[in-house]
Phi, psi and omega in degrees: 000141182284155181297324179296320179293320179295321180297309182297323176295314178298318177297319179296318180291324177296317178295319181294320178296313181302314180296314180296321179297316185293346180265001186229075187259353183287162177269145183230153175278138180238126174249132176217117182048258183258354187260146172218131179210167178252138180219152177292134183300328176301310180296321178295318178294314184291325180290318180291325177293317182293320178299317176303313179300311181300316175303318176296317182289319182287324178289324179295318181291326175294322178286334174291324180287331182285000000 
């Protein structure tokens, strides 16, 4: 895949995530094991997106080394 295509695909995905995030600004309750707290849905979406990108980058680097 060419580098320009990857760049445009990444930019398009980023724009979609930002647009989706800006439309979901209310706070929501989050329960995890014994903890429960409220967090802005914007922060939750961005946090999950960043975690997904990091997992993809690290797994890609791991598979390239193997």
